C-alpha positions as CSV (number, residue, x, y, z in Angstrom):
1,M,-43.9,-108.0,-147.3
2,R,-44.8,-105.5,-144.1
3,N,-41.2,-106.0,-142.9
4,Y,-39.7,-105.4,-146.0
5,L,-41.4,-102.4,-147.5
6,P,-41.1,-99.8,-144.7
7,P,-37.5,-100.5,-144.2
8,I,-37.1,-99.2,-148.2
9,I,-39.4,-96.1,-148.0
10,C,-37.2,-95.1,-145.0
11,G,-34.2,-95.7,-146.7
12,V,-35.1,-94.3,-149.9
13,C,-36.5,-91.2,-148.2
14,G,-33.7,-90.8,-145.9
15,V,-31.2,-90.5,-149.0
16,I,-33.3,-87.9,-150.8
17,M,-33.3,-85.7,-147.8
18,M,-29.6,-86.1,-147.5
19,L,-29.2,-85.5,-151.2
20,H,-30.6,-82.1,-151.3
21,F,-28.2,-80.6,-149.4
22,F,-25.2,-81.5,-151.6
23,L,-27.5,-80.2,-155.0
24,P,-26.9,-76.5,-156.3
25,E,-29.7,-74.5,-155.8
26,N,-30.5,-73.3,-158.7
27,T,-31.2,-76.6,-160.9
28,M,-34.7,-77.7,-161.8
29,L,-34.1,-81.0,-159.5
30,Y,-33.2,-79.3,-156.1
31,K,-36.4,-76.8,-156.6
32,T,-38.3,-80.3,-157.1
33,M,-36.9,-81.9,-154.1
34,M,-37.3,-78.9,-152.0
35,E,-40.9,-79.1,-153.2
36,W,-41.1,-82.7,-152.4
37,V,-39.4,-82.2,-149.1
38,T,-42.0,-79.4,-148.1
39,N,-45.2,-80.9,-148.8
40,S,-43.8,-84.7,-147.1
41,T,-43.1,-82.1,-144.4
42,I,-46.6,-80.7,-144.0
43,V,-48.1,-84.1,-144.4
44,V,-46.0,-85.8,-141.8
45,G,-47.0,-82.4,-139.6
46,V,-50.6,-83.3,-139.9
47,F,-50.3,-86.9,-139.1
48,G,-48.3,-85.9,-136.2
49,L,-50.6,-83.2,-134.9
50,F,-53.6,-85.6,-135.1
51,I,-51.8,-88.5,-133.2
52,G,-50.8,-85.7,-130.7
53,L,-54.2,-84.5,-130.1
54,A,-55.8,-87.9,-129.9
55,S,-53.2,-88.9,-127.1
56,L,-54.0,-85.9,-125.5
57,V,-57.7,-86.4,-125.3
58,H,-57.3,-90.2,-124.9
59,N,-55.2,-89.6,-121.6
60,H,-57.0,-86.8,-120.1
61,G,-60.3,-88.0,-120.9
62,N,-59.7,-91.5,-119.0
63,R,-58.4,-89.1,-116.3
64,I,-61.5,-87.5,-116.3
65,A,-63.7,-90.7,-116.6
66,R,-62.0,-92.2,-113.8
67,R,-61.8,-89.4,-111.5
68,S,-58.3,-90.0,-111.0
69,P,-56.3,-87.3,-108.4
70,G,-56.2,-84.0,-110.3
71,W,-58.6,-84.7,-113.0
72,G,-60.0,-81.0,-112.5
73,Y,-56.9,-80.3,-114.4
74,S,-57.3,-82.0,-117.3
75,V,-61.3,-80.4,-117.8
76,I,-59.2,-77.4,-118.0
77,T,-56.4,-79.1,-120.6
78,L,-58.9,-79.9,-122.4
79,S,-61.3,-77.1,-122.6
80,F,-58.8,-74.6,-123.4
81,T,-57.0,-76.8,-126.3
82,A,-60.6,-76.9,-127.5
83,I,-61.1,-73.0,-127.1
84,V,-57.8,-72.4,-128.4
85,A,-58.5,-74.6,-131.6
86,L,-61.7,-72.7,-132.8
87,T,-60.6,-69.6,-132.2
88,G,-57.5,-70.8,-134.7
89,I,-59.9,-72.2,-137.1
90,I,-63.1,-70.2,-137.6
91,S,-63.1,-67.2,-140.1
92,Q,-62.4,-64.0,-138.8
93,N,-65.6,-62.6,-140.1
94,V,-67.3,-64.5,-137.4
95,G,-67.8,-62.4,-134.2
96,P,-67.2,-59.6,-132.6
97,S,-64.6,-57.3,-132.4
98,V,-63.5,-57.0,-128.5
99,V,-61.1,-54.4,-127.0
100,S,-58.9,-56.0,-124.7
101,K,-56.2,-53.4,-124.4
102,P,-56.7,-49.5,-123.8
103,L,-54.7,-47.0,-125.5
104,E,-51.2,-47.2,-125.1
105,K,-49.7,-44.8,-123.1
106,Y,-48.7,-41.4,-124.6
107,N,-44.8,-41.2,-125.2
108,Y,-43.9,-37.8,-124.0
109,D,-41.2,-36.6,-126.4
110,N,-43.1,-33.5,-128.0
111,R,-42.7,-35.0,-131.4
112,K,-45.5,-34.4,-134.0
113,N,-47.6,-36.9,-136.0
114,Q,-47.0,-39.6,-132.9
115,D,-48.4,-42.8,-133.7
116,H,-50.9,-44.1,-131.1
117,T,-52.1,-47.6,-131.7
118,L,-55.6,-49.1,-130.4
119,I,-54.7,-52.8,-129.9
120,T,-58.1,-55.3,-130.2
121,H,-58.7,-58.9,-130.6
122,T,-60.6,-60.8,-133.2
123,L,-63.1,-62.8,-131.2
124,F,-62.2,-65.6,-134.1
125,G,-59.7,-65.8,-136.9
126,Y,-56.2,-66.6,-138.1
127,K,-55.5,-63.2,-140.0
128,D,-54.0,-59.9,-138.1
129,E,-54.8,-56.5,-139.4
130,T,-53.7,-53.2,-139.4
131,Y,-55.8,-49.8,-140.6
132,K,-55.9,-46.4,-139.9
133,T,-59.4,-44.9,-138.4
134,N,-60.9,-41.9,-138.4
135,L,-61.2,-41.7,-134.4
136,V,-60.1,-38.6,-133.0
137,A,-58.2,-39.1,-130.0
138,A,-59.4,-37.4,-127.0
139,A,-57.5,-35.5,-124.9
140,S,-57.2,-36.4,-121.2
141,S,-55.3,-35.4,-117.9
142,D,-52.4,-38.1,-118.4
143,A,-51.8,-37.4,-122.2
144,P,-53.2,-33.9,-123.3
145,E,-51.1,-33.6,-126.5
146,M,-53.3,-36.7,-128.0
147,K,-56.1,-34.2,-129.0
148,G,-57.2,-33.7,-132.5
149,E,-55.0,-37.0,-133.6
150,E,-55.8,-40.0,-135.4
151,I,-55.3,-43.6,-133.9
152,T,-54.2,-46.6,-135.7
153,V,-56.0,-49.8,-135.0
154,R,-54.2,-53.1,-134.8
155,K,-56.3,-56.3,-134.7
156,V,-54.7,-59.3,-133.6
157,P,-56.1,-62.9,-133.5
158,L,-57.6,-63.8,-130.5
159,F,-55.6,-66.9,-130.0
160,M,-52.4,-64.6,-130.3
161,F,-54.3,-63.1,-126.9
162,F,-54.3,-66.8,-125.0
163,Y,-49.9,-66.9,-126.1
164,N,-49.5,-63.7,-124.9
165,Y,-51.6,-63.1,-122.2
166,V,-51.8,-66.6,-120.6
167,I,-48.7,-69.2,-122.1
168,M,-46.3,-66.6,-121.8
169,P,-47.0,-65.6,-117.8
170,M,-47.3,-69.4,-117.1
171,G,-44.4,-70.5,-118.5
172,A,-42.0,-67.5,-117.0
173,T,-44.0,-68.5,-113.8
174,T,-42.8,-71.8,-114.1
175,F,-39.3,-71.2,-114.9
176,S,-39.2,-68.7,-111.9
177,L,-40.1,-71.4,-109.8
178,L,-37.6,-73.8,-111.3
179,A,-34.8,-71.2,-110.4
180,F,-35.0,-72.1,-106.5
181,Y,-34.6,-75.7,-107.6
182,M,-31.9,-75.3,-109.9
183,I,-29.8,-73.3,-107.0
184,T,-30.2,-76.0,-104.6
185,A,-29.2,-78.7,-107.1
186,T,-26.2,-76.1,-107.8
187,Y,-25.0,-76.3,-104.2
188,R,-25.3,-79.9,-103.6
189,A,-23.2,-80.2,-107.1
190,M,-20.8,-77.4,-106.6
191,R,-19.6,-78.1,-102.7
192,A,-15.7,-77.8,-103.1
193,K,-14.9,-81.6,-102.3
194,S,-12.1,-81.6,-105.1
195,W,-10.4,-79.9,-107.0
196,E,-12.4,-80.2,-110.4
197,A,-15.6,-78.9,-108.0
198,S,-13.8,-76.1,-106.7
199,L,-13.0,-75.1,-110.4
200,L,-16.4,-75.2,-111.5
201,L,-17.3,-73.2,-108.2
202,I,-15.2,-70.6,-108.8
203,S,-16.0,-70.2,-112.9
204,S,-19.6,-70.3,-111.9
205,I,-19.3,-67.9,-109.4
206,I,-17.4,-65.2,-111.9
207,I,-20.0,-65.4,-114.4
208,L,-22.8,-65.0,-111.8
209,I,-21.4,-62.0,-110.7
210,G,-20.2,-61.1,-114.2
211,Q,-23.9,-61.6,-115.6
212,V,-25.9,-59.5,-112.7
213,P,-25.8,-56.2,-112.1
214,I,-23.4,-56.0,-108.5
215,E,-22.2,-52.6,-108.5
216,E,-26.2,-51.8,-107.5
217,I,-25.9,-53.6,-104.2
218,P,-25.9,-50.9,-101.6
219,L,-22.3,-50.5,-99.6
220,I,-20.2,-53.1,-101.0
221,G,-21.3,-53.5,-104.8
222,K,-19.1,-50.6,-106.5
223,W,-16.3,-52.3,-104.3
224,I,-16.4,-55.7,-105.3
225,M,-16.7,-54.5,-109.1
226,G,-13.6,-52.2,-108.3
227,H,-11.7,-54.9,-106.9
228,A,-12.7,-57.5,-109.1
229,Q,-9.0,-59.5,-109.8
230,L,-8.4,-59.3,-106.2
231,I,-11.2,-61.3,-104.9
232,V,-11.0,-63.8,-107.7
233,Y,-6.9,-64.3,-107.2
234,M,-6.9,-64.0,-103.4
235,S,-9.5,-66.5,-103.1
236,L,-8.0,-69.0,-105.4
237,I,-4.3,-68.3,-103.6
238,L,-5.8,-69.1,-100.5
239,Y,-7.8,-71.8,-101.5
240,I,-4.5,-73.5,-102.9
241,L,-2.7,-72.8,-99.8
242,Y,-5.5,-74.3,-97.4
243,A,-5.3,-77.6,-99.6
244,A,-1.3,-77.2,-99.4
245,M,-1.4,-77.0,-95.8
246,K,-3.5,-79.8,-95.3
247,Q,-1.3,-81.9,-97.4
248,F,2.1,-80.6,-95.5
249,F,0.0,-81.9,-92.0
250,S,-0.7,-85.2,-94.0
251,R,3.4,-85.5,-94.5
252,N,2.5,-85.3,-98.4
253,F,5.1,-83.2,-98.9
254,I,5.5,-83.6,-102.4
255,T,1.9,-82.6,-103.4
256,C,2.2,-79.9,-100.7
257,G,4.9,-78.1,-102.8
258,I,3.6,-78.6,-105.9
259,L,0.2,-77.1,-104.6
260,S,2.2,-74.1,-103.4
261,A,4.6,-73.3,-106.3
262,S,1.2,-73.4,-108.1
263,A,-0.3,-70.6,-105.6
264,A,2.8,-69.1,-106.3
265,L,2.4,-69.2,-110.3
266,I,-1.2,-67.7,-109.7
267,G,0.3,-64.6,-108.3
268,V,2.8,-64.2,-110.8
269,I,-0.7,-64.4,-113.6
270,W,-1.9,-61.8,-111.3
271,Y,0.7,-59.2,-111.7
272,Y,1.0,-59.6,-115.4
273,T,-3.0,-59.2,-115.9
274,P,-4.0,-56.1,-117.4
275,A,-5.9,-53.4,-114.5
276,D,-8.8,-53.5,-117.3
277,V,-9.8,-56.8,-116.8
278,D,-13.0,-57.1,-114.8
279,F,-15.9,-59.4,-113.4
280,E,-17.5,-58.9,-117.3
281,A,-14.2,-59.6,-119.0
282,M,-13.5,-62.8,-117.0
283,K,-17.2,-63.8,-117.7
284,S,-16.6,-63.5,-121.7
285,I,-12.5,-65.5,-121.3
286,I,-14.4,-68.3,-119.5
287,L,-17.7,-68.5,-121.7
288,N,-15.7,-68.1,-124.9
289,Y,-13.1,-70.2,-124.4
290,P,-13.1,-73.1,-122.2
291,N,-16.8,-73.1,-122.1
292,N,-16.8,-73.1,-126.5
293,A,-14.5,-76.0,-126.1
294,A,-16.0,-78.1,-123.9
295,K,-19.2,-77.3,-125.8
296,R,-18.1,-78.1,-129.2
297,G,-16.4,-81.2,-127.9
298,I,-19.9,-82.6,-126.8
299,L,-21.8,-81.5,-129.8
300,I,-19.3,-83.4,-131.8
301,G,-19.9,-86.5,-130.0
302,V,-23.8,-86.0,-130.1
303,Q,-23.6,-85.6,-133.8
304,L,-21.3,-88.5,-134.4
305,G,-24.0,-90.8,-132.1
306,S,-26.6,-89.3,-134.3
307,L,-24.7,-89.9,-137.7
308,A,-24.4,-93.5,-136.4
309,T,-28.0,-94.1,-135.3
310,S,-29.3,-92.4,-138.7
311,I,-27.1,-95.0,-140.6
312,K,-28.7,-97.8,-138.9
313,I,-31.9,-96.7,-139.5
314,L,-31.6,-95.9,-143.1
315,S,-29.6,-99.2,-143.6
316,G,-32.4,-101.1,-141.7
317,I,-30.5,-102.4,-139.1
318,E,-32.8,-100.3,-136.4
319,K,-36.3,-100.1,-137.3
320,P,-37.6,-97.8,-134.4
321,Y,-40.9,-97.0,-136.5
322,M,-41.8,-100.3,-136.9
323,G,-42.8,-100.9,-133.2
324,G,-39.6,-102.5,-132.5
325,R,-40.1,-105.5,-134.7
326,G,-36.8,-107.0,-136.2
């Protein structure tokens, strides 16, 4: 029975999930199925959260017990897991309100009734709160206009403090370090050893120049932005002519002729290209047409593979949820 009941449950639930996308939204059956799907998602999410937490405690607990290399990081991970979990579970009425951010700097626009917000973080809790206070903002040397104005107090849960001031900066730091790795990997992948790699390299350079404020580079930035077509088309023509000369000296005269004709064709395209086409326009053309076409083709292939896998799981051909047992 244990080999037949799980595939039956999986198939029935999969068919219900698939059918609710084809039902009218104003019918009672659709509302009932949506409620069932929502409740089922919550239940599965709770079990998934429990399994993930148990796996986290098990793995890092074993590293701490064995004093494996880097076990101190496991102590920090488990400690902050417990702290963040407690700050989100315990009621907000428990514990004091801790001021963790000073009054926002006054905006010198000379507007009346300027709203001044004082952000505080509740020590525990999951509900945020905003209210007017009868406190009067005191004048200072930085903002003398604030004298006599009320302050809006914004109470934010402490776990949002951890998210905004711990997780987000650490994520930004990690991605900033990955940028150097990506640059070296891009250099290795885009070395012009073939015409495909050369095309990829030129497209990447155009997109990079169009994405960054290249005009702010001293001395040459404005010249580069003003001569975008000259730089791109001359680079293409010179590279193709270089490849044609290599083929000529290798006595591949047919290939040399094809490359020379391609260089001439690029020159004709350059002549008829509108003058207002710059790196920004070239970047948009590359991203909107060839990039989107390739991306959609990849997504269609991924979706077809997902559909085939889903059919095999619903029909019981594959049973990954049974630990690989047939």
